[in-house]
VEXNU-221123 format. One record per residue (C-alpha): y, z, x. Coordinates in Angstrom, 3 decimals. Each point is the difference from the previous one (the first is absolute). Example, Ala and Ser with C-alpha at 12.3 -4.5 7.8 and 13.67 -1.06 7.14 Angstrom:
// residues 2
@north->-4.500 up->7.800 east->12.300
@north->3.440 up->-0.660 east->1.370
//
This chain:
// residues 397
@north->53.904 up->54.211 east->70.575
@north->0.889 up->-0.572 east->-3.614
@north->0.109 up->-3.843 east->0.329
@north->-3.660 up->0.016 east->1.933
@north->-1.260 up->2.045 east->-2.813
@north->1.125 up->-2.593 east->-2.493
@north->-1.558 up->-2.757 east->1.987
@north->-3.239 up->1.844 east->0.196
@north->0.017 up->0.325 east->-3.985
@north->0.897 up->-3.591 east->-0.792
@north->-2.729 up->-1.377 east->2.400
@north->-2.326 up->2.393 east->-1.754
@north->0.892 up->-1.226 east->-3.556
@north->-0.272 up->-3.453 east->1.262
@north->-3.585 up->0.264 east->1.502
@north->-0.821 up->1.744 east->-3.489
@north->1.278 up->-3.051 east->-1.903
@north->-2.138 up->-2.428 east->2.620
@north->-3.070 up->2.063 east->-0.903
@north->0.247 up->0.051 east->-3.515
@north->0.672 up->-3.841 east->-0.098
@north->-2.984 up->-0.450 east->2.517
@north->-2.275 up->1.664 east->-2.111
@north->1.142 up->-2.493 east->-3.416
@north->-0.534 up->-2.838 east->2.271
@north->-3.221 up->1.132 east->1.281
@north->-1.330 up->0.621 east->-3.876
@north->1.667 up->-3.759 east->-1.101
@north->-1.824 up->-1.660 east->3.291
@north->-3.291 up->1.773 east->-0.983
@north->-0.068 up->-1.485 east->-4.006
@north->0.943 up->-3.105 east->1.498
@north->-2.828 up->-0.040 east->2.260
@north->-2.483 up->1.307 east->-2.297
@north->1.190 up->-2.717 east->-2.481
@north->-0.398 up->-2.715 east->2.802
@north->-3.373 up->1.544 east->0.655
@north->-0.919 up->-0.015 east->-3.718
@north->1.205 up->-3.518 east->-0.273
@north->-1.225 up->-1.679 east->3.079
@north->-2.789 up->1.765 east->1.474
@north->-1.441 up->2.634 east->-2.449
@north->-3.518 up->-1.563 east->-1.113
@north->-0.078 up->-1.319 east->-3.575
@north->-2.669 up->0.738 east->-2.277
@north->-2.032 up->-3.373 east->-0.716
@north->-2.904 up->-1.056 east->-2.159
@north->-2.141 up->-2.171 east->1.771
@north->-2.983 up->-2.502 east->-0.353
@north->-2.176 up->-1.965 east->2.355
@north->0.063 up->-3.871 east->-0.227
@north->-3.348 up->-0.914 east->-1.311
@north->-2.100 up->-3.025 east->-0.724
@north->-0.735 up->-0.422 east->-3.710
@north->0.019 up->-2.253 east->-3.243
@north->3.430 up->-0.749 east->-1.598
@north->0.755 up->-1.617 east->-3.171
@north->3.389 up->-1.182 east->-0.892
@north->1.160 up->0.404 east->-3.364
@north->2.733 up->-0.891 east->-2.108
@north->1.376 up->2.960 east->-2.403
@north->1.762 up->-0.601 east->-3.342
@north->1.074 up->1.937 east->-3.095
@north->-0.661 up->-0.796 east->-3.552
@north->-1.263 up->0.589 east->-3.737
@north->-3.600 up->-0.355 east->-1.265
@north->0.161 up->-3.213 east->-2.535
@north->-2.209 up->-1.699 east->-2.135
@north->-0.201 up->-3.736 east->0.770
@north->-0.129 up->-0.620 east->-3.757
@north->1.660 up->1.869 east->-2.446
@north->1.541 up->-0.612 east->-3.428
@north->2.450 up->1.261 east->-2.646
@north->-1.465 up->-0.119 east->-3.359
@north->2.527 up->-0.397 east->-2.871
@north->0.002 up->-1.677 east->-3.500
@north->0.654 up->-3.765 east->-0.376
@north->1.822 up->0.973 east->-3.700
@north->1.951 up->2.602 east->-0.923
@north->-1.056 up->3.037 east->-2.099
@north->-1.237 up->3.340 east->-0.351
@north->-2.534 up->1.156 east->2.048
@north->-3.014 up->1.387 east->-2.020
@north->-2.689 up->1.227 east->2.637
@north->0.178 up->0.382 east->3.573
@north->-3.430 up->-0.067 east->0.995
@north->-0.271 up->0.772 east->3.808
@north->1.902 up->2.520 east->2.174
@north->1.209 up->0.418 east->3.539
@north->-3.108 up->0.084 east->2.255
@north->-2.648 up->-1.481 east->-2.500
@north->-2.072 up->-2.729 east->1.196
@north->0.148 up->-3.264 east->-1.893
@north->-1.975 up->-3.181 east->-0.568
@north->1.288 up->-3.658 east->-0.429
@north->0.090 up->-0.907 east->-3.657
@north->0.210 up->4.095 east->-1.096
@north->2.550 up->0.847 east->-2.688
@north->2.968 up->1.909 east->1.688
@north->2.487 up->0.096 east->-3.008
@north->0.806 up->-0.842 east->-3.362
@north->3.270 up->-0.844 east->-1.979
@north->0.383 up->0.364 east->-3.859
@north->-1.346 up->-3.115 east->-1.520
@north->0.937 up->0.607 east->-4.036
@north->2.863 up->-2.316 east->-0.195
@north->-1.974 up->-2.818 east->1.921
@north->-3.046 up->0.540 east->-1.979
@north->1.825 up->-0.623 east->-3.063
@north->1.501 up->-3.076 east->1.290
@north->-3.274 up->-1.359 east->0.712
@north->-1.258 up->0.596 east->-3.601
@north->3.154 up->-1.638 east->-1.065
@north->-0.531 up->-2.997 east->2.282
@north->-3.391 up->-0.364 east->-1.209
@north->1.162 up->-0.125 east->-3.593
@north->2.348 up->-2.530 east->0.703
@north->-2.405 up->-2.171 east->1.737
@north->-1.977 up->0.437 east->-3.488
@north->2.862 up->-1.134 east->-1.978
@north->0.373 up->-3.113 east->2.270
@north->-3.295 up->-1.021 east->-0.242
@north->0.106 up->0.239 east->-3.708
@north->3.097 up->-2.094 east->0.008
@north->-2.046 up->-2.614 east->2.280
@north->-2.587 up->-0.107 east->-2.911
@north->2.864 up->-0.595 east->-2.739
@north->1.092 up->-2.780 east->2.147
@north->-3.227 up->-1.654 east->0.513
@north->-0.282 up->0.117 east->-4.254
@north->3.248 up->-1.530 east->-0.115
@north->-0.631 up->-2.626 east->2.356
@north->-3.179 up->-1.051 east->-1.596
@north->2.146 up->-0.064 east->-3.254
@north->2.292 up->-2.174 east->1.321
@north->-2.355 up->-2.348 east->1.833
@north->-1.573 up->-0.516 east->-3.528
@north->3.460 up->-0.484 east->-1.675
@north->0.731 up->-2.333 east->2.958
@north->-3.039 up->-2.221 east->-0.394
@north->0.070 up->-0.254 east->-3.672
@north->4.042 up->-1.358 east->0.523
@north->-1.071 up->-2.391 east->2.654
@north->-2.611 up->-1.461 east->-2.334
@north->2.326 up->0.087 east->-2.741
@north->2.463 up->-2.036 east->2.071
@north->-2.356 up->-2.302 east->0.953
@north->-0.999 up->-0.686 east->-3.302
@north->3.519 up->-0.639 east->-1.212
@north->0.908 up->-2.009 east->2.770
@north->-2.611 up->-2.680 east->-0.617
@north->1.367 up->-0.081 east->-3.812
@north->3.157 up->-0.316 east->0.972
@north->-0.818 up->-2.861 east->2.255
@north->-1.270 up->-1.600 east->-3.171
@north->3.042 up->0.489 east->-1.906
@north->-2.233 up->2.184 east->-2.270
@north->2.157 up->3.308 east->0.234
@north->3.723 up->0.550 east->-0.012
@north->1.893 up->0.934 east->2.912
@north->0.746 up->3.718 east->-1.291
@north->-3.643 up->0.702 east->0.025
@north->-0.578 up->-1.598 east->3.571
@north->2.903 up->2.456 east->1.052
@north->-1.581 up->3.068 east->-1.686
@north->-3.066 up->-0.522 east->1.661
@north->1.645 up->-0.302 east->3.558
@north->1.908 up->2.982 east->-0.578
@north->-3.188 up->1.890 east->-1.114
@north->-1.575 up->-0.972 east->2.914
@north->2.775 up->0.799 east->2.652
@north->0.290 up->3.300 east->-1.876
@north->-3.873 up->0.762 east->0.861
@north->0.368 up->-1.125 east->3.524
@north->2.667 up->2.162 east->0.545
@north->-1.636 up->3.091 east->-1.765
@north->-2.862 up->-0.452 east->2.378
@north->2.030 up->0.111 east->3.072
@north->1.627 up->3.049 east->-1.251
@north->-2.874 up->1.487 east->-0.548
@north->-1.600 up->-0.602 east->3.573
@north->3.103 up->1.144 east->1.568
@north->-0.271 up->3.078 east->-1.842
@north->-3.119 up->0.469 east->1.328
@north->0.804 up->-0.575 east->3.216
@north->2.851 up->2.605 east->-0.274
@north->-2.328 up->2.608 east->-1.603
@north->-2.699 up->-0.521 east->2.912
@north->3.092 up->0.717 east->2.518
@north->0.689 up->3.013 east->-1.781
@north->-3.877 up->1.244 east->0.300
@north->0.280 up->-0.952 east->3.831
@north->3.242 up->2.219 east->0.402
@north->-1.745 up->2.939 east->-2.489
@north->-3.318 up->-0.105 east->2.670
@north->2.435 up->-0.033 east->2.870
@north->1.859 up->2.830 east->-1.182
@north->-3.353 up->1.963 east->-0.592
@north->-1.093 up->-0.524 east->3.519
@north->3.424 up->1.202 east->1.401
@north->-0.375 up->3.161 east->-2.219
@north->-3.744 up->0.411 east->1.448
@north->0.895 up->-0.408 east->3.299
@north->3.129 up->2.835 east->-0.262
@north->-2.889 up->2.053 east->-2.148
@north->-2.143 up->-0.435 east->3.247
@north->3.056 up->0.914 east->2.267
@north->0.089 up->3.524 east->-1.686
@north->-3.183 up->0.515 east->1.787
@north->0.552 up->0.580 east->3.687
@north->-2.821 up->-0.393 east->2.706
@north->-0.693 up->0.825 east->3.582
@north->0.272 up->-3.254 east->2.273
@north->-2.268 up->1.015 east->2.631
@north->-2.328 up->3.067 east->0.997
@north->2.464 up->2.775 east->1.595
@north->1.685 up->3.299 east->-0.207
@north->2.743 up->1.287 east->-2.103
@north->2.463 up->1.568 east->2.157
@north->3.107 up->0.644 east->-2.497
@north->0.095 up->0.012 east->-3.508
@north->3.749 up->-0.381 east->-1.323
@north->-0.205 up->-0.103 east->-3.882
@north->-1.540 up->1.962 east->-2.857
@north->-0.658 up->-0.808 east->-3.501
@north->3.027 up->-0.402 east->-2.329
@north->1.801 up->-1.395 east->2.871
@north->2.010 up->-3.550 east->-0.740
@north->-0.980 up->-2.512 east->2.780
@north->1.361 up->-3.496 east->0.271
@north->-1.542 up->-2.874 east->2.332
@north->-0.093 up->1.595 east->3.658
@north->0.234 up->3.516 east->-0.945
@north->-2.333 up->1.644 east->2.179
@north->-2.709 up->2.076 east->-1.582
@north->-2.786 up->0.297 east->3.184
@north->0.057 up->-0.920 east->3.198
@north->-3.448 up->-1.110 east->1.503
@north->-1.397 up->-0.971 east->3.312
@north->-2.780 up->-1.420 east->1.300
@north->-2.073 up->2.427 east->2.515
@north->-2.122 up->-2.735 east->1.677
@north->2.524 up->-0.378 east->2.678
@north->2.095 up->2.521 east->1.139
@north->2.738 up->-0.165 east->3.073
@north->2.579 up->1.709 east->1.583
@north->3.119 up->-2.054 east->0.323
@north->1.837 up->1.225 east->3.103
@north->3.184 up->-0.783 east->1.674
@north->-0.668 up->-0.925 east->4.020
@north->2.689 up->-0.818 east->2.347
@north->0.476 up->-3.292 east->0.554
@north->-0.830 up->0.016 east->3.755
@north->-3.618 up->0.203 east->-0.851
@north->-0.058 up->-3.343 east->-1.873
@north->-1.438 up->-2.009 east->2.695
@north->-3.017 up->2.615 east->0.491
@north->-1.126 up->0.272 east->-3.808
@north->-2.306 up->-2.488 east->-1.669
@north->-2.073 up->-0.076 east->-3.188
@north->-3.272 up->1.894 east->0.419
@north->0.531 up->2.542 east->2.696
@north->-1.470 up->3.498 east->-0.557
@north->2.461 up->2.970 east->-0.791
@north->-0.031 up->3.658 east->-0.472
@north->1.546 up->1.366 east->-3.166
@north->1.497 up->3.498 east->0.225
@north->0.679 up->1.412 east->-3.647
@north->2.946 up->3.118 east->-0.121
@north->-2.704 up->1.928 east->-2.047
@north->-2.550 up->-0.162 east->2.689
@north->1.584 up->-0.672 east->3.218
@north->-3.228 up->1.154 east->1.661
@north->-2.008 up->-2.516 east->-1.229
@north->0.694 up->-3.891 east->0.545
@north->-1.574 up->-2.365 east->-2.128
@north->-1.265 up->-3.636 east->1.278
@north->2.106 up->-3.032 east->-1.183
@north->0.794 up->-3.760 east->0.585
@north->3.173 up->-2.037 east->0.536
@north->0.195 up->-2.275 east->-3.187
@north->3.328 up->-1.666 east->-0.342
@north->2.794 up->0.031 east->2.130
@north->3.529 up->-0.778 east->-1.460
@north->2.145 up->-2.678 east->1.500
@north->3.093 up->1.297 east->-0.753
@north->1.770 up->3.051 east->2.114
@north->2.679 up->2.499 east->-1.448
@north->3.384 up->-1.508 east->1.147
@north->1.174 up->3.830 east->0.456
@north->-3.191 up->1.883 east->1.326
@north->-1.315 up->-2.867 east->1.848
@north->-3.458 up->1.063 east->-1.545
@north->-2.563 up->-1.972 east->-1.866
@north->-3.081 up->0.753 east->-2.044
@north->-3.298 up->0.367 east->0.726
@north->-2.835 up->0.236 east->-2.682
@north->-3.032 up->2.110 east->1.311
@north->-2.801 up->-0.037 east->-2.520
@north->-1.822 up->3.595 east->-0.392
@north->-3.790 up->-0.419 east->-0.096
@north->-0.322 up->3.598 east->-1.217
@north->2.475 up->2.398 east->-1.735
@north->0.025 up->3.488 east->0.094
@north->-1.273 up->2.231 east->-2.949
@north->3.476 up->0.359 east->-1.167
@north->2.558 up->-2.729 east->0.192
@north->3.162 up->-1.311 east->-1.590
@north->1.670 up->-3.742 east->-0.088
@north->3.107 up->0.819 east->1.947
@north->-1.029 up->2.606 east->2.299
@north->1.178 up->-0.081 east->3.650
@north->-2.432 up->-1.123 east->2.801
@north->0.246 up->-1.148 east->3.563
@north->-1.867 up->-2.645 east->1.382
@north->-1.279 up->-0.874 east->3.432
@north->-1.024 up->-3.531 east->0.872
@north->-2.162 up->-0.745 east->2.746
@north->1.626 up->-2.631 east->2.063
@north->-2.057 up->0.493 east->3.468
@north->-2.658 up->1.921 east->1.793
@north->-0.909 up->0.362 east->3.357
@north->-2.582 up->1.884 east->1.966
@north->0.080 up->1.640 east->3.395
@north->4.181 up->-0.013 east->-0.088
@north->1.802 up->2.690 east->1.790
@north->1.512 up->2.029 east->-2.340
@north->2.883 up->2.939 east->0.117
@north->1.695 up->1.799 east->-3.069
@north->2.753 up->-1.848 east->-1.405
@north->2.091 up->2.941 east->0.601
@north->-0.598 up->-0.320 east->3.728
@north->2.154 up->-3.407 east->-0.223
@north->3.503 up->0.194 east->1.057
@north->2.837 up->-2.770 east->0.840
@north->2.099 up->-0.504 east->2.776
@north->2.352 up->-2.935 east->0.274
@north->-1.495 up->-1.560 east->-3.101
@north->-3.519 up->-0.178 east->2.165
@north->-3.022 up->2.489 east->-1.211
@north->-1.550 up->2.597 east->2.300
@north->-1.656 up->3.141 east->0.302
@north->0.298 up->3.102 east->1.788
@north->-3.196 up->0.934 east->2.298
@north->-0.346 up->3.734 east->1.314
@north->0.343 up->-0.408 east->4.119
@north->-0.497 up->3.062 east->2.038
@north->1.639 up->2.226 east->-2.724
@north->2.803 up->-2.417 east->-0.649
@north->0.677 up->-2.890 east->-2.483
@north->-0.333 up->-3.587 east->1.584
@north->1.197 up->-2.915 east->-2.093
@north->-2.183 up->-3.258 east->-0.566
@north->1.085 up->-3.215 east->-1.096
@north->-2.976 up->-1.088 east->-2.431
@north->-1.049 up->-3.298 east->-1.936
@north->-0.616 up->1.074 east->-3.682
@north->-3.049 up->-1.548 east->-1.990
@north->-1.362 up->0.598 east->-3.385
@north->1.832 up->2.922 east->-2.041
@north->-2.263 up->2.095 east->-2.321
@north->0.787 up->2.907 east->-2.378
@north->-0.009 up->2.511 east->2.943
@north->-0.701 up->-1.718 east->3.173
@north->1.353 up->-2.963 east->1.754
@north->-1.565 up->-2.123 east->2.918
@north->1.195 up->-0.147 east->3.325
@north->-0.778 up->-3.664 east->1.286
@north->1.428 up->0.486 east->3.376
@north->2.012 up->2.771 east->1.844
@north->-2.330 up->2.965 east->-0.215
@north->-3.590 up->0.813 east->1.176
@north->-2.916 up->1.884 east->-1.848
@north->0.206 up->3.646 east->0.700
@north->3.412 up->0.130 east->0.779
@north->1.813 up->3.082 east->-2.165
@north->2.955 up->-1.104 east->-1.957
@north->2.639 up->2.534 east->-1.131
@north->2.470 up->0.540 east->-2.714
@north->2.361 up->2.787 east->-0.945
@north->-1.417 up->2.650 east->-2.296
@north->3.315 up->0.570 east->-1.587
@north->2.404 up->-3.052 east->-0.050
@north->3.029 up->2.531 east->0.153
@north->-1.018 up->0.650 east->3.814
@north->0.351 up->-3.722 east->0.849
@north->0.607 up->-2.454 east->1.475
@north->-2.900 up->-0.171 east->2.140
@north->1.203 up->-1.597 east->3.394
@north->-1.689 up->-1.284 east->3.049
@north->-0.953 up->3.100 east->2.347
@north->0.496 up->2.406 east->-2.639
@north->-2.332 up->2.965 east->0.552
@north->-2.435 up->0.501 east->-2.831
@north->-2.488 up->2.576 east->-1.262
@north->-3.040 up->-0.664 east->-2.311
@north->-1.651 up->2.852 east->-2.242
//
């Protein structure tokens, strides 16, 4: 009797343990089933768009800065102290306009001293000319006296001593004439040297006036009156506004599709919703060895009301255009095994299609083969729900 009751008690406990463990297994199985359903069978929320015919423009994009094709740093040719700066940032300037001056007091004094030196040297020329005139007269008289003496000496009418004296007087007069002529040449050289010195100081005096090399705009002022400058020290930075362009870096993969003269759109970050028209003006034949990009210069036809050299901008160069192309959004393109494709909606499920792509635009891409007009392409609304797979149920808003 006691053993039977013990056996029944043990059986009940075993049944309770089995029932208790079964509920746990059932809960785990239910959770697992719910997860499998959510992952494999529950409809995923997708965005959709019908494949439609339209015009597509292929563009190459680059990022760069607004620059002036012609720009210059205004500096002094000589060392000195700035007396005036006559232009400021934002000022429009014209070619030949006086922009700054240096203190010219010392140079003006040197110019006057050079002029005085010329006057002194020219006075010396006059004295040398008078000396030559006197020496020529003396030499003429000495030659005549020597001629008469030599004739008398030939007739033995005068002594040898008188003849030697006449010869000596002639030689001295000739030497004095040559000395006077050489002195005149030396003084004339001094005049030329003084005149060269005057021209030098006059040119340096001219260099104290700093003028604009072209019509343009002052974009930076670096010096103030009283500053000491040396040749090359920047005073002003000016640009010509005749040609402004955006120098943009573009990936080297686009090199073969770009040519000079192609139309472009320019978007300044200060006005991202207002594109400005431009034209490709220059392609740099040098790519950066690290970023693998090269520079494309796009001339901007019109500028924003407010702009600054160096401000950032994006360029979109039109490389091709096609009408009546079959288009789908860029976001709809997916890749499987290195091949492009799209998912289309087929009876509430996603169906994969391999496609051949054509031109790529900013938002859309051309499907050259693999899709028909009107078919609905779908892509995940939230990428965290993905990836989208063949046969997966989808739901559209």
